[in-house]
C-alpha positions as CSV (number, residue, x, y, z in Angstrom):
1,M,76.1,108.1,138.0
2,S,75.7,104.5,139.9
3,P,77.8,102.3,138.8
4,F,75.7,100.1,136.9
5,W,74.8,103.8,134.4
6,E,78.2,104.7,134.3
7,K,79.8,101.2,132.7
8,F,76.2,101.3,130.8
9,W,77.2,104.6,129.4
10,Y,81.0,103.8,128.8
11,M,79.8,100.8,126.7
12,F,77.1,103.6,124.9
13,T,80.0,105.7,124.2
14,W,82.4,102.9,122.6
15,I,79.5,101.3,120.2
16,T,78.1,104.7,118.7
17,Q,81.9,106.2,118.5
18,G,82.7,102.8,116.7
19,T,85.5,104.2,114.6
20,S,87.1,106.8,116.2
21,Y,86.1,105.7,119.7
22,L,88.2,108.2,121.9
23,N,89.8,106.8,125.5
24,A,87.9,108.4,128.3
25,R,91.2,108.9,130.2
26,A,92.9,110.6,126.8
27,Y,90.2,112.6,126.1
28,A,89.6,114.1,129.5
29,I,92.9,115.1,129.6
30,L,92.8,116.9,126.5
31,H,89.8,119.0,127.5
32,R,91.0,119.5,130.8
33,M,94.4,120.8,129.1
34,H,92.1,122.5,126.0
35,H,90.4,125.2,129.3
36,A,93.4,125.1,131.6
37,Y,95.4,126.4,128.4
38,S,92.8,127.7,126.3
39,D,94.0,129.3,123.0
40,T,97.6,129.2,123.9
41,E,100.6,127.7,122.7
42,K,99.7,125.0,125.1
43,D,96.1,124.8,124.3
44,P,95.8,121.3,122.2
45,H,93.6,122.0,120.1
46,T,92.8,126.0,118.7
47,P,92.5,127.5,116.1
48,H,94.7,130.7,116.5
49,F,98.1,128.7,115.7
50,F,97.3,127.0,112.3
51,K,96.2,128.3,109.0
52,E,93.4,125.5,108.3
53,V,91.5,122.9,110.2
54,F,93.6,120.3,109.0
55,T,96.8,121.2,110.5
56,M,95.1,121.5,114.0
57,M,93.2,118.1,113.8
58,M,96.6,116.8,113.2
59,H,98.2,118.5,116.1
60,T,95.9,117.1,118.3
61,R,95.6,113.8,117.0
62,R,99.7,113.6,118.6
63,I,98.8,114.9,121.9
64,Y,95.7,112.4,122.2
65,N,98.1,109.7,120.7
66,G,100.9,110.9,123.3
67,L,98.6,111.3,126.3
68,L,96.9,107.2,125.0
69,N,100.7,105.6,125.5
70,G,102.2,107.5,128.1
71,S,104.8,109.4,125.8
72,I,103.4,113.2,127.2
73,E,104.0,114.0,130.9
74,V,100.4,114.3,133.0
75,E,100.1,117.5,135.5
76,S,98.8,115.4,138.0
77,K,95.7,117.9,138.6
78,F,94.8,116.6,135.2
79,D,94.8,112.8,135.9
80,K,91.6,112.2,138.2
81,N,88.4,111.8,138.2
82,F,87.7,109.8,135.0
83,P,85.7,106.4,134.7
84,E,88.1,103.7,133.2
85,Y,87.4,100.3,132.4
86,P,90.8,98.6,130.5
87,T,88.7,95.5,129.1
88,I,87.0,97.9,127.0
89,D,89.0,100.2,126.0
90,K,91.8,97.4,125.3
91,I,89.0,96.3,122.6
92,A,87.7,99.2,121.4
93,D,90.8,100.5,120.7
94,H,91.8,97.8,118.5
95,L,92.5,97.5,114.6
96,I,90.0,95.2,114.6
97,T,87.7,96.1,116.4
98,R,87.4,99.7,114.3
99,L,87.7,97.3,110.8
100,I,84.3,95.8,112.1
101,F,82.6,99.2,112.8
102,A,84.0,100.3,109.5
103,G,82.0,97.3,107.5
104,L,78.9,96.9,109.4
105,Y,78.5,100.8,108.1
106,I,79.4,100.1,104.7
107,S,77.0,96.7,104.7
108,F,74.6,99.4,106.5
109,Y,75.3,101.5,102.5
110,I,75.0,98.7,100.8
111,V,71.0,97.8,102.0
112,F,69.7,101.5,102.5
113,A,72.1,103.4,99.7
114,S,69.6,104.3,96.8
115,H,72.6,106.4,95.1
116,W,76.0,106.4,94.5
117,W,76.5,109.7,95.9
118,M,75.8,108.6,99.5
119,Y,78.3,106.3,99.9
120,L,80.9,109.5,99.8
121,L,79.7,110.5,102.9
122,L,81.0,106.7,104.6
123,P,84.8,109.3,105.4
124,I,82.2,111.6,107.5
125,H,81.2,108.0,109.9
126,F,84.4,106.5,110.0
127,L,86.2,109.6,111.4
128,I,83.0,111.4,113.3
129,G,85.0,111.9,116.3
130,P,87.5,114.0,115.3
131,I,85.0,115.8,112.6
132,Q,83.4,117.1,115.6
133,G,85.8,117.9,117.3
134,A,87.0,120.1,114.9
135,I,84.2,121.9,113.9
136,V,83.5,122.7,117.8
137,N,87.2,123.7,118.5
138,W,88.0,125.6,114.9
139,A,84.1,127.6,114.5
140,G,84.1,127.8,118.7
141,H,87.3,130.1,119.1
142,K,86.9,131.5,115.9
143,Y,83.1,132.7,114.5
144,G,80.2,134.2,116.9
145,Y,79.7,136.6,119.5
146,R,80.4,136.5,123.5
147,N,78.3,136.8,126.0
148,F,81.0,136.8,128.8
149,P,84.0,139.2,127.1
150,D,86.0,138.8,130.2
151,E,87.3,135.5,129.5
152,K,90.7,135.6,128.6
153,D,90.6,133.5,125.8
154,Q,88.5,133.9,122.2
155,S,85.9,131.7,122.8
156,K,82.9,132.6,121.4
157,N,78.8,131.0,120.8
158,T,78.2,130.2,117.6
159,L,75.4,129.6,117.1
160,I,71.9,130.5,119.6
161,F,70.6,127.2,118.8
162,D,72.9,125.0,118.6
163,F,71.2,122.8,116.5
164,L,74.6,121.5,115.1
165,M,76.9,120.1,117.6
166,L,73.6,119.7,120.2
167,G,75.0,122.6,122.9
168,E,79.3,122.4,122.0
169,L,78.7,125.5,119.8
170,F,78.5,127.4,122.9
171,Q,82.0,127.7,123.9
172,N,82.4,131.1,125.5
173,N,79.4,129.9,127.9
174,H,81.1,127.0,128.4
175,H,84.6,128.5,129.3
176,H,82.6,130.6,131.2
177,A,81.5,127.8,133.9
178,G,82.6,124.6,132.7
179,A,80.3,122.5,135.4
180,R,77.1,123.8,133.8
181,P,75.1,121.2,132.4
182,N,73.3,124.0,130.6
183,F,75.5,125.5,127.7
184,A,73.0,128.0,127.2
185,A,73.4,130.8,129.4
186,K,70.8,133.9,128.1
187,W,67.0,133.1,128.0
188,W,67.2,133.4,123.7
189,E,69.8,130.7,123.5
190,I,69.0,127.0,123.3
191,D,71.1,123.8,124.5
192,P,68.7,120.8,123.5
193,V,71.0,118.4,125.2
194,Y,69.8,120.3,128.6
195,P,66.2,119.0,128.6
196,I,67.5,115.7,128.1
197,I,70.1,115.8,131.3
198,K,67.3,116.8,133.6
199,L,65.0,114.3,132.3
200,F,67.8,112.0,133.1
201,D,67.8,114.0,136.8
202,K,64.3,113.0,136.9
203,I,64.2,109.3,135.8
204,R,67.6,109.0,138.5
205,I,69.9,107.9,135.2
206,I,72.3,110.8,137.2
207,K,72.1,113.1,139.4
208,L,72.8,116.6,138.9
209,V,74.6,118.2,141.6
210,N,73.1,121.7,142.7
211,I,75.8,123.9,142.2
212,K,77.0,127.9,141.6
213,T,78.4,128.7,138.3
214,V,81.6,126.5,138.7
215,K,84.4,127.3,136.3
216,M,86.6,124.3,135.0
């Protein structure tokens, strides 16, 4: 991306994540650790060392916070090649900012909710980032099929048309080729985000690099 589009999408990510904003550097390191140590004890979010998903989520949270505040030492190979905008992060990660977003969500419900039970969905909006991550890493490493059984982890493809997580439930495909923009690998699999990526490449919002399958 150009500097303009990089900053635009950085801001866009903050606004759309809102209350559950994740720092790009900490998340990038977390994700790289997940690929390097997939389904081992050093994996920050594997389901195979926890009895249920909430314990896994709390374990991931502890590691994320450690990466964010510097209490966890980061291997140099993970700590590079990501965008950093400290001013945006300082504002986005502030408690007051998160409370403002929470207030906006509640206001939206007050205006548009037609039944009381709809307010029960608010916690999902408040925690959508962690919930999304939990679904991807729990389901994507426990349920489904494997196109690449030689991968040394337990990643799986949960759906053949990933309408639920927009491609991220093709975890076995993704762990096999981490740099591939299309998370689908077989002709009958559908990653609904890939056509958008291709469109963005065509109109020069991003530039896709034409490379062969590359592991992360």
